C-alpha positions in Angstrom: 91.8 137.6 141.0 90.5 134.1 141.7 88.6 135.3 144.8 87.0 138.0 142.7 85.8 135.5 140.1 84.4 133.2 142.8 82.6 136.1 144.5 81.1 137.1 141.1 79.9 133.6 140.5 78.4 133.5 144.0 76.5 136.7 143.5 75.3 136.0 140.0 74.5 132.3 140.3 74.3 130.8 143.8 72.6 133.7 145.6 69.7 134.1 143.0 69.4 130.3 142.8 69.0 130.0 146.6 66.5 132.8 146.8 64.5 131.2 144.0 64.7 127.8 145.7 63.4 129.1 149.1 60.3 130.7 147.5 59.7 127.8 145.1 56.2 126.5 144.5 56.5 122.7 145.1 53.4 122.0 143.1 55.1 123.3 140.0 58.2 121.2 140.9 56.1 118.1 141.2 54.4 118.8 137.8 57.8 119.4 136.1 59.2 116.2 137.6 56.1 114.2 136.5 56.4 115.6 133.0 60.1 114.6 132.8 59.4 111.1 134.1 56.7 110.6 131.6 58.9 111.8 128.7 61.7 109.6 130.0 59.4 106.6 130.0 58.1 107.2 126.5 61.3 108.4 124.9 61.9 105.1 123.1 58.5 104.9 121.3 58.6 108.6 120.6 62.1 108.2 119.1 60.9 105.3 117.0 58.0 107.4 115.7 60.3 110.2 114.7 62.7 107.7 113.0 59.7 106.3 111.1 58.8 109.8 110.0 62.4 110.4 108.9 62.4 107.0 107.1 59.2 108.0 105.3 60.6 111.4 104.3 63.8 109.7 103.1 61.8 107.3 101.0 59.9 110.2 99.4 63.1 111.8 98.2 64.8 108.5 97.3 67.1 108.1 100.3 67.0 104.6 101.9 67.3 104.7 105.7 68.5 101.2 106.5 68.8 99.5 109.9 72.4 100.6 110.4 71.4 104.3 110.0 68.4 103.9 112.2 70.6 102.3 114.9 73.1 105.2 114.5 70.5 108.0 114.9 68.3 106.4 117.6 70.4 107.6 120.6 70.5 111.2 119.1 66.7 111.2 118.6 66.1 109.9 122.2 68.4 112.7 123.4 66.3 115.2 121.5 63.1 113.9 123.1 64.6 114.2 126.6 66.0 117.7 125.9 62.5 118.9 124.8 61.1 117.5 128.1 63.7 119.4 130.2 63.1 122.6 128.2 59.4 122.3 129.1 60.2 121.7 132.8 62.4 124.8 132.8 59.5 126.9 131.5 57.3 125.5 134.2 59.6 126.2 137.2 60.9 129.5 135.8 64.3 129.6 137.5 66.4 132.8 137.9 67.8 134.2 134.7 71.4 133.2 135.4 70.4 129.6 136.1 68.0 129.6 133.1 70.7 130.9 130.8 73.2 128.3 131.9 70.7 125.4 131.7 69.6 126.6 128.2 73.2 126.7 127.0 73.8 123.2 128.2 70.5 121.9 126.7 71.1 123.8 123.4 74.5 122.2 123.2 73.0 118.8 123.7 70.3 119.6 121.1 72.8 120.8 118.5 75.1 117.9 119.1 72.1 115.5 118.6 71.0 117.2 115.4 74.4 117.1 113.8 75.0 113.6 115.0 71.8 112.6 113.1 73.0 114.5 110.0 76.3 112.7 110.2 74.5 109.4 110.4 72.5 110.4 107.3 75.8 110.9 105.3 75.9 107.1 104.5 72.4 106.8 102.9 73.1 110.1 101.0 76.3 108.6 99.8 74.3 105.5 98.6 72.1 107.9 96.7 75.2 109.0 94.8 76.0 105.5 93.7 73.8 106.0 90.6 76.5 108.4 89.4 79.4 106.2 90.4 81.7 104.9 87.7 85.2 103.4 87.9 86.6 106.9 87.0 84.4 108.9 89.4 84.5 106.5 92.3 87.5 108.2 94.0 85.9 111.7 93.6 82.7 110.6 95.2 84.4 108.9 98.1 86.4 112.1 98.8 83.2 114.2 98.5 81.5 112.0 101.1 84.5 112.3 103.4 84.6 116.0 102.9 80.9 116.3 103.7 81.4 114.4 107.0 84.3 116.6 108.0 82.2 119.7 107.1 79.3 118.4 109.3 81.6 117.9 112.2 83.2 121.3 111.8 79.9 123.2 111.6 78.5 121.2 114.6 81.5 122.2 116.7 81.3 125.8 115.5 77.6 125.9 116.5 78.2 124.5 120.0 81.0 127.0 120.5 78.7 129.8 119.3 76.1 128.8 121.9 78.8 129.4 124.6 79.7 132.8 123.1 83.1 131.6 121.9 84.3 133.6 118.8 85.8 131.4 116.1 87.7 134.3 114.5 90.7 134.3 116.9 90.6 130.5 117.0 90.8 130.2 113.2 93.6 132.9 113.1 95.5 130.9 115.7 94.9 127.7 113.7 96.3 129.5 110.6 99.5 130.2 112.4 99.7 126.7 113.9 98.8 125.3 110.5 101.7 127.1 108.8 104.1 125.7 111.4 102.6 122.2 111.0 102.8 122.5 107.2 106.5 123.1 107.5 106.9 120.2 109.8 104.7 117.9 107.8 105.6 118.7 104.2 105.5 115.1 103.2 101.9 114.7 104.4 100.9 117.9 102.6 102.7 116.8 99.4 100.9 113.5 99.4 97.6 115.1 100.0 98.0 117.6 97.1 99.2 114.7 94.9 96.1 112.8 95.8 93.9 115.7 94.8 95.9 116.0 91.5 95.5 112.3 90.7 91.8 112.5 91.5 91.4 115.5 89.2 93.2 113.9 86.4 91.2 110.6 86.8 94.3 108.5 86.1 92.7 105.5 87.7 89.6 104.3 89.6 88.8 101.8 92.3 89.0 98.3 91.0 91.2 99.1 88.0 94.4 97.2 87.1 97.5 99.5 87.1 101.2 99.2 87.0 103.4 101.9 88.7 106.8 101.6 87.0 109.4 100.2 89.4 106.9 100.1 92.3 103.9 97.7 92.0 101.4 96.2 89.7 97.9 95.3 90.9 94.3 96.4 91.6 93.5 99.8 93.1 91.4 99.3 96.3 91.3 102.7 98.0 92.7 106.2 97.7 93.2 108.0 101.1 94.5 111.4 101.9 98.1 110.2 102.1 98.5 106.9 100.2 96.8 104.6 97.7 96.2 101.0 98.5 97.1 98.7 95.5 96.7 95.0 96.0 99.1 92.8 94.1 97.9 89.7 92.2 99.3 87.6 95.1 96.9 89.5 97.3 99.6 91.3 99.2 98.6 95.0 99.9 101.0 97.8 98.9 100.5 101.3 100.2 102.0 103.7 97.7 102.4 107.4 98.7 100.3 109.6 96.5 103.3 111.8 95.7 105.1 108.8 94.3 102.1 108.0 92.1 102.3 111.5 90.7 106.0 111.4 90.0 106.4 108.1 88.1 104.8 106.7 84.9 101.6 104.8 85.6 100.0 102.3 83.1 96.2 101.7 83.5 95.6 98.4 81.9 91.9 98.5 82.7 91.4 101.3 80.1 93.0 99.4 77.2 90.6 99.0 74.3 92.6 96.1 72.9 95.5 93.8 73.8 98.4 93.1 71.5 99.9 89.9 70.2 103.3 90.1 68.6 104.7 86.7 67.7 107.4 85.3 65.5 106.8 81.8 64.2 109.8 79.9 62.8 109.4 77.6 59.8 112.1 75.1 58.6 114.3 76.2 55.8 113.1 73.3 53.7 109.7 74.9 53.3 108.9 75.9 49.8 107.7 79.4 48.7 104.2 78.0 48.1 104.1 76.5 51.6 105.2 79.8 53.2 102.6 81.8 51.2 99.9 79.3 52.2 100.8 79.6 55.9 100.7 83.4 55.7 97.4 83.5 53.9 95.8 80.9 56.2 96.9 82.8 59.3 95.4 86.1 57.8 92.2 84.2 57.0 91.9 82.9 60.6 92.5 86.3 62.1 89.8 87.7 59.8 87.1 85.1 60.5 87.6 83.8 64.0 86.0 86.8 65.7 88.7 87.3 68.4 90.7 90.0 66.7 90.0 93.6 65.7 89.6 94.8 62.1 92.8 96.3 60.5 90.9 99.6 60.2 90.6 99.9 64.0 94.0 98.4 65.0 96.9 97.5 62.9 97.2 93.8 61.8 100.3 92.5 60.1 101.2 88.9 58.9 104.4 88.8 56.9 107.3 86.5 56.0 109.7 88.6 58.0 113.2 87.3 58.1 115.6 84.4 57.5 117.7 83.3 60.5 120.3 80.6 61.0 117.7 78.0 61.7 114.4 79.2 60.4 112.3 81.4 58.1 110.3 83.6 60.4 106.6 84.6 60.0 105.7 87.7 62.0 102.2 88.0 63.5 101.1 91.4 64.8 97.5 91.9 65.8 95.1 93.0 68.6 92.4 91.1 70.4 88.9 92.6 70.7 88.6 92.0 74.4 91.0 93.7 76.8 90.3 91.4 79.8 93.1 89.1 80.7 91.1 85.8 80.6 89.6 86.6 77.2 93.0 87.6 75.9 94.5 84.3 77.1 91.6 82.3 75.5 92.2 84.1 72.1 95.9 83.4 72.3 95.3 79.7 73.0 92.9 79.4 70.0 95.5 81.1 67.8 98.2 78.7 68.9 96.1 75.7 68.0 95.1 77.3 64.7 98.7 78.0 63.7 99.8 74.5 64.5 97.0 73.1 62.3 97.9 75.6 59.5 101.6 74.6 59.5 100.7 70.9 59.5 98.2 71.4 56.7 100.8 73.2 54.6 103.0 70.1 54.8 105.9 71.6 56.7 107.2 71.9 60.2 108.2 74.4 62.9 111.9 75.2 63.1 114.0 74.6 66.2 117.3 76.2 66.9 120.0 74.1 65.2 123.5 74.4 63.8 124.9 72.7 60.6 128.6 71.6 60.5 130.0 70.8 57.1 133.4 69.0 56.9 135.4 69.9 53.8 138.1 67.4 54.5 138.1 64.2 56.4 140.9 63.6 59.0 143.4 60.8 58.1 142.5 57.4 59.3 138.7 58.0 58.9 137.0 56.6 55.8 135.0 59.1 53.9 131.3 58.3 54.0 128.3 60.2 52.8 127.1 60.4 56.4 130.1 62.6 57.4 129.7 65.1 54.5 127.1 67.0 56.4 126.6 66.6 60.1 123.8 68.5 61.9 123.7 69.1 65.6 
């Protein structure tokens, strides 16, 4: 069988090539060699001219071809120039059909590879073009779209090269389907995470740069979403890679999408405060929340200031309100100003904050101890 194949190769390729070589016109060979030498020498300036034209076309449609992209496509463009020169040389020397077909297949494969390599390099500037539509919510979808486009370019390029060599993709895809089913059974965890990532992307639960808390797992800022896991960087800058399936199965709080932040405090006032003093403290706190500009209107978010309860050591005033800004720094600034304002309000009312304390009253005095007014009520 092997000998038959070798004999067929000898008869279809080697013998015609030798017959063609023995009757070759060396003038044509010399001309073809000179043509290729010239093209090889000018391949760099020709490639630069083609890249400049591509840059001009990109600018016309709003795609910026930067230095990185130009450096990426320059080898492919030079290969295109050289392949064109070799094609021209083949037409000049007119080799046998078997040799010509083999050479054309090789050159076409190089040509197709160079074209798709250039298209792959252009994926980056095309992705930059989509930045105009990028938001915190759509950032993940756009990133996955760009990755999918790159994979598609590679797949089509490989299919085109295989087509040049007459390889049918149908049986290959069928075999890949069978192998894929086996791999899916062996890699259920990877597939589960991939599908969970698609689900999270479709639901737009979070975006790049948003502050999230995954209950019982991690709290931090989302940095990237890959096919298997999501990178969340904690506030101590430690990276945490959370499987996408885990993100889909547990409650997730997105703090970046809060419209307001809540303050829920209880302020204790001493029991000796009068009703008038308590009412004044309440009214002054309400007035501050209304006029300071840090807090939302009651029509938008609930606001409550009430004399709430009496405890063993204090009369408690409840403050329930929401800040206008949801950013953490602004929220802390608003809380700080509120603390200072409450302190001034309580001092202006002529009373004090209460501290945990216990009063002990002695109904009888032990024998041997002289009764004094100081022992009738001892507070600790």
